ROSE-4610 file (N, C-alpha, C; in Angstrom, 1 decimal, always signed):
// ROSE-4610
residu = [M/M/M/A/A/A/K/K/K/S/S/S/E/E/E/K/K/K/T/T/T/E/E/E/I/I/I/H/H/H/D/D/D/R/R/R/V/V/V/F/F/F/N/N/N/V/V/V/A/A/A/M/M/M/D/D/D/M/M/M/M/M/M/R/R/R/R/R/R/Y/Y/Y/G/G/G/L/L/L/R/R/R/G/G/G/M/M/M/N/N/N/M/M/M/S/S/S/E/E/E/L/L/L/A/A/A/K/K/K/R/R/R/S/S/S/N/N/N/L/L/L/A/A/A/K/K/K/A/A/A/T/T/T/L/L/L/Y/Y/Y/K/K/K/I/I/I/I/I/I/G/G/G/T/T/T/K/K/K/E/E/E/N/N/N/L/L/L/V/V/V/D/D/D/M/M/M/V/V/V/A/A/A/Y/Y/Y/H/H/H/I/I/I/Y/Y/Y/D/D/D/I/I/I/N/N/N/T/T/T/K/K/K/T/T/T/L/L/L/L/L/L/K/K/K/N/N/N/L/L/L/L/L/L/E/E/E/Y/Y/Y/E/E/E/D/D/D/P/P/P/E/E/E/I/I/I/A/A/A/V/V/V/T/T/T/A/A/A/F/F/F/L/L/L/D/D/D/E/E/E/Y/Y/Y/L/L/L/N/N/N/F/F/F/S/S/S/V/V/V/A/A/A/S/S/S/Q/Q/Q/R/R/R/V/V/V/L/L/L/V/V/V/L/L/L/Q/Q/Q/I/I/I/Y/Y/Y/K/K/K/E/E/E/Y/Y/Y/P/P/P/A/A/A/L/L/L/E/E/E/E/E/E/K/K/K/Y/Y/Y/D/D/D/R/R/R/D/D/D/F/F/F/E/E/E/E/E/E/R/R/R/M/M/M/C/C/C/K/K/K/V/V/V/E/E/E/E/E/E/V/V/V/F/F/F/E/E/E/E/E/E/W/W/W/Y/Y/Y/D/D/D/K/K/K/G/G/G/M/M/M/L/L/L/N/N/N/H/H/H/D/D/D/I/I/I/N/N/N/V/V/V/N/N/N/H/H/H/C/C/C/I/I/I/E/E/E/S/S/S/L/L/L/R/R/R/A/A/A/L/L/L/N/N/N/D/D/D/F/F/F/Y/Y/Y/V/V/V/E/E/E/S/S/S/D/D/D/Y/Y/Y/S/S/S/D/D/D/K/K/K/E/E/E/V/V/V/I/I/I/D/D/D/R/R/R/L/L/L/R/R/R/S/S/S/G/G/G/F/F/F/R/R/R/C/C/C/I/I/I/F/F/F/N/N/N/G/G/G/M/M/M/G/G/G/I/I/I/K/K/K/I/I/I]
num = [1/1/1/2/2/2/3/3/3/4/4/4/5/5/5/6/6/6/7/7/7/8/8/8/9/9/9/10/10/10/11/11/11/12/12/12/13/13/13/14/14/14/15/15/15/16/16/16/17/17/17/18/18/18/19/19/19/20/20/20/21/21/21/22/22/22/23/23/23/24/24/24/25/25/25/26/26/26/27/27/27/28/28/28/29/29/29/30/30/30/31/31/31/32/32/32/33/33/33/34/34/34/35/35/35/36/36/36/37/37/37/38/38/38/39/39/39/40/40/40/41/41/41/42/42/42/43/43/43/44/44/44/45/45/45/46/46/46/47/47/47/48/48/48/49/49/49/50/50/50/51/51/51/52/52/52/53/53/53/54/54/54/55/55/55/56/56/56/57/57/57/58/58/58/59/59/59/60/60/60/61/61/61/62/62/62/63/63/63/64/64/64/65/65/65/66/66/66/67/67/67/68/68/68/69/69/69/70/70/70/71/71/71/72/72/72/73/73/73/74/74/74/75/75/75/76/76/76/77/77/77/78/78/78/79/79/79/80/80/80/81/81/81/82/82/82/83/83/83/84/84/84/85/85/85/86/86/86/87/87/87/88/88/88/89/89/89/90/90/90/91/91/91/92/92/92/93/93/93/94/94/94/95/95/95/96/96/96/97/97/97/98/98/98/99/99/99/100/100/100/101/101/101/102/102/102/103/103/103/104/104/104/105/105/105/106/106/106/107/107/107/108/108/108/109/109/109/110/110/110/111/111/111/112/112/112/113/113/113/114/114/114/115/115/115/116/116/116/117/117/117/118/118/118/119/119/119/120/120/120/121/121/121/122/122/122/123/123/123/124/124/124/125/125/125/126/126/126/127/127/127/128/128/128/129/129/129/130/130/130/131/131/131/132/132/132/133/133/133/134/134/134/135/135/135/136/136/136/137/137/137/138/138/138/139/139/139/140/140/140/141/141/141/142/142/142/143/143/143/144/144/144/145/145/145/146/146/146/147/147/147/148/148/148/149/149/149/150/150/150/151/151/151/152/152/152/153/153/153/154/154/154/155/155/155/156/156/156/157/157/157/158/158/158/159/159/159/160/160/160/161/161/161/162/162/162/163/163/163/164/164/164/165/165/165/166/166/166/167/167/167/168/168/168/169/169/169/170/170/170/171/171/171/172/172/172/173/173/173/174/174/174/175/175/175/176/176/176/177/177/177/178/178/178/179/179/179/180/180/180/181/181/181/182/182/182/183/183/183/184/184/184/185/185/185/186/186/186/187/187/187/188/188/188/189/189/189/190/190/190/191/191/191]
x = [+135.8/+135.1/+135.0/+135.5/+135.4/+133.9/+133.6/+132.3/+131.7/+132.6/+132.1/+131.8/+132.6/+132.4/+131.1/+130.9/+129.6/+128.4/+128.5/+127.4/+127.2/+128.2/+128.0/+127.3/+127.7/+127.1/+125.7/+125.3/+124.0/+123.2/+123.7/+123.0/+122.6/+123.7/+123.5/+122.4/+122.5/+121.5/+120.1/+120.0/+118.7/+118.1/+119.0/+118.5/+118.1/+118.9/+118.6/+117.2/+117.1/+115.8/+114.6/+114.8/+113.7/+113.4/+114.3/+114.0/+113.4/+113.8/+113.2/+111.8/+111.5/+110.1/+109.2/+109.7/+108.9/+108.6/+109.6/+109.4/+108.6/+108.9/+108.4/+107.5/+107.4/+106.6/+107.4/+106.6/+107.3/+107.7/+106.8/+107.0/+108.1/+108.3/+109.3/+110.7/+110.8/+112.2/+112.7/+113.3/+114.1/+115.4/+115.8/+117.1/+118.2/+118.1/+119.3/+119.6/+118.4/+118.5/+119.1/+118.6/+119.0/+120.5/+121.0/+122.5/+123.3/+122.7/+123.4/+123.4/+122.3/+122.2/+123.0/+123.2/+124.0/+125.6/+125.9/+127.3/+127.8/+127.0/+127.4/+127.1/+127.8/+127.4/+126.2/+125.4/+124.2/+124.4/+125.5/+125.8/+126.2/+126.9/+127.2/+126.0/+125.1/+123.8/+123.1/+123.0/+122.4/+123.2/+124.5/+125.3/+125.0/+124.8/+124.6/+123.2/+122.2/+120.8/+120.1/+120.6/+119.9/+118.9/+117.7/+116.7/+115.9/+115.2/+114.3/+113.3/+112.8/+111.9/+112.5/+113.8/+114.5/+114.6/+114.9/+115.0/+113.7/+112.6/+111.2/+110.8/+111.2/+110.9/+111.6/+112.8/+113.6/+113.0/+112.6/+112.0/+110.6/+109.9/+108.5/+108.7/+109.6/+109.8/+110.2/+111.1/+111.6/+110.4/+109.6/+108.4/+107.5/+107.2/+106.3/+106.8/+108.1/+108.6/+108.7/+109.1/+109.1/+107.7/+106.7/+105.4/+104.9/+105.0/+104.4/+105.3/+106.6/+107.4/+106.9/+106.6/+106.1/+104.8/+104.0/+102.7/+102.9/+103.8/+104.1/+104.8/+105.9/+106.8/+106.2/+105.5/+104.9/+103.8/+103.0/+102.0/+102.5/+103.7/+104.3/+105.3/+105.7/+106.8/+106.1/+104.9/+104.3/+103.2/+103.1/+102.0/+100.7/+100.9/+99.7/+99.2/+97.9/+97.2/+97.4/+97.1/+97.2/+98.6/+99.6/+101.0/+101.3/+101.0/+101.3/+100.5/+99.3/+98.5/+99.0/+99.2/+99.7/+101.1/+101.9/+103.3/+103.0/+102.2/+101.9/+101.4/+100.4/+99.8/+100.8/+101.6/+102.6/+103.6/+104.1/+105.0/+104.4/+103.3/+102.7/+102.2/+101.5/+100.9/+101.9/+102.9/+104.0/+104.9/+105.2/+106.0/+105.4/+104.4/+104.0/+103.1/+102.3/+101.2/+101.7/+102.7/+103.3/+103.9/+104.7/+105.4/+104.4/+103.4/+102.3/+101.6/+101.3/+100.7/+101.5/+102.8/+103.7/+103.5/+103.6/+103.5/+102.2/+101.1/+99.8/+99.3/+99.5/+98.9/+99.9/+101.1/+102.0/+102.6/+103.4/+104.0/+103.1/+102.1/+101.2/+100.4/+100.1/+99.2/+100.1/+101.4/+102.2/+102.8/+102.9/+103.5/+102.6/+101.4/+100.5/+101.0/+102.0/+102.6/+103.3/+103.8/+104.5/+103.4/+102.3/+101.2/+100.8/+100.7/+100.4/+101.5/+102.7/+103.9/+103.8/+103.6/+103.6/+102.3/+101.2/+99.9/+100.0/+100.6/+100.7/+101.3/+102.5/+103.3/+102.5/+101.8/+101.0/+100.0/+99.3/+98.2/+98.8/+100.0/+100.7/+101.0/+101.5/+101.8/+100.6/+99.5/+98.2/+97.7/+97.9/+97.5/+98.2/+99.5/+100.1/+99.5/+99.1/+98.4/+97.1/+96.3/+95.0/+95.2/+96.4/+96.7/+96.9/+97.7/+97.9/+96.6/+95.7/+94.3/+93.5/+93.6/+92.8/+93.3/+94.6/+95.2/+94.8/+94.8/+94.3/+92.8/+92.1/+90.7/+90.5/+91.2/+91.1/+91.5/+92.6/+93.0/+92.1/+91.0/+90.0/+90.5/+91.5/+92.0/+91.3/+90.3/+89.4/+88.0/+87.1/+85.7/+85.3/+84.4/+84.0/+82.7/+82.3/+81.0/+81.4/+82.7/+83.2/+83.7/+83.8/+84.4/+85.8/+86.8/+88.2/+88.5/+88.0/+88.3/+87.5/+86.4/+85.5/+86.2/+86.8/+87.4/+88.7/+89.5/+90.6/+90.3/+89.2/+88.8/+88.4/+87.8/+87.4/+88.6/+89.6/+90.9/+91.6/+91.6/+92.2/+91.4/+90.1/+89.3/+89.3/+89.5/+89.6/+91.0/+92.0/+93.3/+93.3/+92.8/+92.9/+92.1/+90.9/+90.1/+90.9/+91.5/+92.1/+93.4/+94.2/+95.5/+95.1/+94.1/+93.7/+92.9/+92.7/+91.8/+92.7/+92.0/+92.6/+93.0/+92.8/+93.1/+94.7/+95.1/+96.5/+97.1/+98.3/+98.9/+98.5/+98.6/+98.2/+96.7/+95.9/+94.4/+94.2/+94.9/+94.8/+95.3/+96.4/+96.8/+95.9/+95.3/+94.4/+93.1/+92.6/+91.4/+91.6/+92.8/+93.1/+93.3/+94.0/+94.2/+92.8/+91.9/+90.6/+89.8/+89.8/+89.1/+89.6/+91.0/+91.6/+91.4/+91.4/+91.0/+89.7/+88.7/+87.3/+87.2/+87.9/+87.8/+88.5/+89.7/+90.4/+89.7/+89.2/+88.3/+87.1/+86.5/+85.4/+85.8/+87.0/+87.6/+87.9/+88.0/+88.4/+89.8/+90.4/+91.8/+91.7/+91.8/+91.7/+93.0/+93.0/+94.1/+93.7]
y = [+4.5/+5.6/+6.8/+7.9/+9.2/+9.7/+10.5/+10.9/+11.7/+12.6/+13.4/+12.5/+11.5/+10.5/+9.7/+9.3/+8.6/+9.5/+10.8/+11.7/+11.9/+12.1/+12.2/+11.1/+9.9/+8.6/+8.6/+8.8/+8.8/+9.8/+11.1/+12.0/+11.5/+10.9/+10.4/+9.3/+8.4/+7.3/+7.8/+8.9/+9.5/+10.1/+10.9/+11.6/+10.6/+9.5/+8.5/+7.8/+7.5/+7.0/+7.8/+9.1/+10.1/+10.0/+10.1/+10.1/+8.8/+7.7/+6.4/+6.3/+6.9/+6.8/+7.7/+8.9/+9.8/+9.2/+8.5/+7.9/+6.6/+5.7/+4.4/+4.0/+4.9/+4.7/+3.9/+3.7/+3.1/+1.6/+0.9/-0.5/-0.6/+0.4/+0.3/+0.7/+1.0/+1.4/+0.1/-0.6/-1.9/-1.6/-2.3/-2.0/-2.4/-3.4/-3.8/-2.8/-2.3/-1.2/+0.1/+0.4/+1.6/+1.4/+0.4/+0.3/+0.4/-0.1/+0.0/+1.4/+2.1/+3.5/+4.4/+4.0/+4.7/+4.4/+3.5/+3.0/+2.4/+1.6/+0.9/-0.6/-1.4/-2.8/-2.8/-3.8/-3.8/-3.9/-4.6/-4.7/-3.3/-2.5/-1.2/-0.2/-0.4/+0.3/+0.1/-1.2/-1.5/-1.0/-1.0/-0.3/+1.2/+1.8/+3.2/+3.6/+2.9/+3.3/+2.4/+1.2/+0.3/-0.5/-0.6/-1.3/-0.4/-1.1/-0.3/+0.5/+0.0/+0.7/+2.0/+1.9/+3.2/+4.2/+3.8/+4.7/+5.2/+4.5/+5.0/+6.0/+5.7/+6.7/+8.0/+7.9/+9.2/+9.9/+9.3/+9.9/+10.5/+9.7/+10.2/+11.4/+11.4/+12.6/+13.8/+13.6/+14.7/+15.3/+14.4/+15.0/+15.7/+15.1/+15.6/+17.0/+17.0/+18.2/+19.4/+19.1/+20.2/+20.7/+19.7/+20.2/+21.0/+20.7/+21.5/+22.8/+22.7/+23.9/+24.9/+24.4/+25.3/+26.0/+25.1/+25.7/+26.7/+26.5/+27.4/+28.6/+28.4/+29.4/+30.7/+30.7/+31.8/+32.4/+31.6/+32.1/+32.9/+32.3/+33.1/+34.2/+34.2/+35.2/+36.6/+36.5/+37.7/+38.1/+39.4/+39.9/+40.1/+40.4/+40.7/+39.4/+39.1/+37.8/+37.6/+38.6/+38.4/+38.0/+38.6/+38.2/+36.8/+36.6/+35.3/+34.1/+34.3/+33.2/+33.0/+34.1/+34.0/+33.2/+33.5/+32.9/+31.5/+31.1/+29.8/+29.0/+29.5/+28.8/+28.5/+29.5/+29.2/+28.1/+28.2/+27.1/+25.8/+25.9/+24.6/+23.8/+24.5/+23.8/+23.4/+24.2/+23.9/+22.8/+22.7/+21.7/+20.5/+20.7/+19.7/+18.7/+18.9/+18.1/+16.7/+16.6/+15.3/+14.6/+15.2/+14.6/+14.1/+15.0/+14.6/+13.4/+13.3/+12.1/+10.9/+10.9/+9.8/+9.4/+10.4/+10.2/+9.5/+10.2/+9.7/+8.4/+8.3/+7.3/+6.0/+6.3/+5.0/+4.8/+5.7/+5.4/+5.2/+6.0/+5.8/+4.6/+4.3/+3.0/+1.7/+1.7/+0.6/+0.6/+1.9/+2.0/+2.9/+2.3/+3.2/+3.7/+3.1/+3.7/+5.0/+5.2/+6.4/+7.6/+7.3/+8.3/+8.7/+7.7/+8.0/+8.9/+8.5/+9.1/+10.7/+11.0/+12.4/+13.1/+12.4/+13.2/+14.0/+13.5/+14.2/+15.6/+15.4/+16.7/+17.7/+17.1/+17.8/+18.6/+18.0/+18.7/+19.9/+19.7/+20.8/+22.0/+21.6/+22.6/+23.3/+22.6/+23.1/+24.1/+23.8/+24.8/+26.2/+26.3/+27.5/+28.2/+27.4/+27.9/+28.6/+27.9/+28.5/+29.7/+29.7/+30.9/+32.1/+31.9/+33.0/+33.6/+32.7/+33.1/+33.8/+33.3/+33.9/+35.3/+35.4/+36.7/+37.7/+37.3/+38.1/+38.5/+37.5/+37.7/+38.8/+38.6/+39.6/+40.9/+41.1/+42.4/+43.0/+42.3/+42.8/+42.5/+41.7/+41.5/+40.4/+39.7/+38.8/+39.2/+38.6/+38.9/+38.4/+39.2/+38.9/+38.0/+37.7/+36.8/+35.3/+35.0/+33.6/+33.0/+31.7/+31.0/+30.4/+31.0/+30.7/+29.2/+28.6/+27.1/+26.3/+26.7/+25.9/+26.1/+27.3/+27.6/+26.7/+26.6/+25.8/+24.3/+23.9/+22.5/+22.3/+23.2/+23.1/+23.0/+23.8/+23.7/+22.4/+21.9/+20.6/+19.5/+19.5/+18.5/+18.4/+19.7/+19.8/+19.2/+19.6/+19.1/+17.5/+16.9/+15.5/+14.9/+15.4/+14.8/+14.8/+15.8/+15.9/+15.1/+15.2/+14.5/+13.0/+12.5/+11.1/+10.6/+11.6/+11.3/+10.7/+10.3/+9.7/+10.7/+12.0/+13.0/+13.0/+13.5/+13.8/+14.8/+14.9/+15.9/+17.3/+17.5/+18.8/+19.1/+18.3/+18.5/+18.7/+18.0/+18.2/+19.7/+20.1/+21.5/+22.6/+22.3/+23.2/+23.3/+22.1/+22.1/+22.7/+22.3/+22.9/+24.4/+24.9/+26.3/+27.0/+26.5/+27.1/+27.0/+25.8/+25.7/+26.5/+26.6/+27.4/+28.8/+29.3/+30.6/+31.1/+30.2/+30.4/+30.6/+29.7/+29.8/+31.0/+31.3/+32.4/+33.7/+33.9/+35.0/+35.2/+34.1/+34.1/+34.6/+34.3/+34.7/+36.3/+36.8/+38.2/+38.4/+37.4/+37.5/+37.4/+38.5/+38.7/+38.3/+37.1/+36.7/+36.4]
z = [-121.2/-122.1/-121.3/-121.8/-121.2/-121.0/-120.0/-119.8/-120.9/-121.5/-122.7/-123.9/-124.0/-125.2/-124.9/-123.8/-123.4/-123.6/-123.2/-123.4/-124.9/-125.7/-127.1/-127.7/-127.4/-127.8/-127.4/-126.2/-125.6/-126.4/-126.6/-127.5/-128.9/-129.5/-130.8/-130.9/-130.0/-129.9/-129.7/-128.8/-128.5/-129.8/-130.5/-131.7/-132.8/-132.9/-134.0/-133.6/-132.3/-131.8/-132.0/-131.8/-132.0/-133.5/-134.4/-135.7/-136.2/-135.8/-136.1/-135.6/-134.4/-133.9/-134.7/-135.2/-136.0/-137.3/-137.9/-139.2/-139.2/-138.3/-138.2/-137.1/-136.2/-135.0/-134.0/-132.9/-131.8/-132.1/-132.7/-133.1/-134.2/-134.9/-136.0/-135.5/-134.1/-133.6/-133.1/-133.9/-133.6/-133.1/-131.9/-131.3/-132.0/-132.9/-133.8/-134.9/-135.4/-136.4/-135.7/-134.5/-133.8/-133.6/-133.1/-132.9/-134.3/-135.3/-136.7/-137.1/-137.0/-137.4/-136.5/-135.3/-134.3/-134.3/-135.3/-135.4/-134.1/-133.5/-132.3/-132.4/-131.6/-131.3/-130.5/-130.6/-129.9/-128.4/-128.0/-126.6/-126.0/-126.9/-126.5/-126.3/-127.3/-127.1/-125.8/-125.5/-124.2/-123.0/-123.1/-122.0/-121.9/-123.0/-123.0/-122.5/-123.0/-122.7/-121.7/-121.5/-120.6/-121.5/-121.1/-121.9/-122.9/-123.8/-124.7/-123.9/-122.9/-122.0/-121.5/-121.1/-120.6/-121.7/-122.9/-124.0/-124.4/-124.3/-124.6/-123.6/-122.4/-121.2/-121.5/-121.8/-122.2/-123.3/-124.4/-125.5/-125.1/-124.3/-123.8/-123.1/-122.1/-121.3/-122.1/-123.1/-124.0/-124.7/-125.3/-126.0/-125.1/-124.0/-123.1/-122.5/-122.2/-121.6/-122.5/-123.8/-124.8/-125.1/-125.2/-125.4/-124.2/-123.1/-122.0/-121.7/-121.9/-121.9/-122.9/-124.1/-125.2/-124.8/-124.1/-123.6/-122.6/-121.7/-120.6/-121.0/-121.7/-122.1/-122.5/-123.5/-124.1/-123.3/-122.5/-121.7/-120.5/-120.0/-118.8/-119.3/-120.5/-120.9/-121.3/-121.8/-122.3/-121.4/-121.1/-120.3/-121.2/-122.4/-123.3/-123.7/-123.4/-123.8/-125.3/-126.2/-127.7/-128.1/-127.6/-128.0/-127.5/-126.3/-125.6/-126.3/-126.6/-127.2/-128.7/-129.4/-130.8/-130.9/-130.0/-129.9/-129.5/-128.6/-128.2/-129.4/-130.1/-131.2/-132.3/-132.6/-133.6/-133.2/-132.1/-131.7/-131.4/-130.7/-130.3/-131.6/-132.4/-133.6/-134.6/-134.8/-135.8/-135.3/-134.0/-133.6/-132.9/-132.0/-131.0/-131.5/-132.5/-132.9/-133.2/-134.1/-134.5/-133.4/-132.6/-131.5/-130.5/-130.2/-129.2/-129.7/-130.9/-131.4/-131.2/-131.4/-131.1/-129.6/-128.8/-127.4/-127.0/-127.4/-127.0/-127.7/-129.0/-129.7/-129.7/-129.5/-129.6/-128.1/-127.6/-126.3/-125.2/-125.0/-123.9/-124.0/-125.3/-125.5/-125.1/-125.5/-125.2/-123.8/-123.2/-121.8/-121.0/-120.5/-119.8/-118.5/-117.9/-116.7/-116.9/-118.1/-118.5/-118.5/-119.0/-119.1/-117.7/-116.8/-115.4/-114.7/-115.0/-114.5/-114.9/-116.2/-116.7/-116.4/-116.2/-116.0/-114.8/-113.7/-112.4/-112.7/-113.4/-113.6/-114.5/-115.6/-116.5/-115.8/-114.8/-114.1/-113.4/-112.7/-112.0/-113.0/-114.2/-115.1/-115.6/-115.8/-116.2/-115.2/-113.9/-112.8/-113.1/-113.6/-113.9/-115.1/-116.1/-117.3/-116.8/-115.9/-115.4/-114.6/-113.8/-113.1/-114.0/-115.1/-116.0/-116.6/-117.0/-117.6/-116.5/-115.3/-114.3/-113.9/-114.0/-113.7/-114.9/-116.1/-117.1/-117.0/-116.5/-116.2/-115.2/-114.1/-112.9/-113.4/-114.3/-114.8/-115.8/-116.3/-117.1/-118.6/-118.8/-120.1/-120.9/-120.2/-120.9/-120.6/-121.5/-121.3/-119.9/-119.3/-118.0/-117.9/-119.1/-119.1/-119.5/-119.3/-119.5/-118.2/-118.3/-117.1/-117.7/-117.1/-117.6/-117.5/-116.4/-116.3/-117.3/-117.6/-118.8/-120.1/-120.3/-121.6/-121.7/-120.7/-120.6/-120.8/-120.1/-120.3/-121.8/-122.4/-123.8/-124.7/-124.4/-125.2/-125.1/-123.9/-123.6/-124.3/-124.3/-124.8/-126.3/-126.9/-128.3/-128.8/-128.0/-128.3/-128.2/-127.1/-127.0/-128.1/-128.5/-129.5/-130.8/-131.3/-132.5/-132.6/-131.4/-131.4/-131.4/-131.0/-131.0/-132.2/-133.1/-134.2/-135.3/-136.4/-137.6/-138.6/-138.4/-139.4/-139.5/-140.6/-140.9/-140.0/-139.8/-138.9/-139.4/-140.6/-141.2/-140.9/-141.1/-140.8/-139.3/-138.5/-137.0/-136.7/-137.2/-137.0/-137.5/-138.7/-139.2/-138.3/-137.9/-137.0/-135.7/-135.1/-133.8/-133.9/-134.9/-135.0/-135.1/-135.9/-136.1/-134.7/-134.1/-132.8/-131.7/-131.6/-130.6/-130.8/-132.0/-132.3/-131.8/-132.1/-131.7/-130.2/-129.5/-128.1/-127.5/-128.0/-127.5/-127.9/-129.1/-129.5/-128.6/-128.2/-127.3/-125.8/-125.5/-124.2/-124.2/-125.5/-125.6/-126.1/-126.5/-127.0/-128.5/-129.1/-130.6/-131.3/-131.9/-132.7/-134.1]
């Protein structure tokens, strides 16, 4: 099998797996059904992806990476806090909540080692976020009567609470948007 064909099959399997996970959850992603939907024999599926755990790790990393890149991209791209935070909120809330819930509520519960694996990297990426907010603070772009680190802790806690809640995705998005806006407005970022 040529490398390009193998890559195409791998990508197809990955996309089908992501779709199945979104629709049916982690436990609903059956390898026999995945092979069938990917138009592959089950043995070929395992040759392409290895074990189900390998596939889950790939999916988890994809979700994690996109979520954190979304977080960082807009905050690092724009110098104006209002533009950066507005762009972040639009992308993060419209894309990331559903996938983050799959990651946290399903994958991490079933595979806690993956959470440990990605938490170290997440903390490093969050240091970059804190640096951006501290730079804005130092430049006088944020209220000087706030503690940047406490505000970021509050944003993270709010996010974790709602992502792990029983609310619908829409309700989580609405509540996070409202809560994030309150915190950002309190920091002096009018959105």
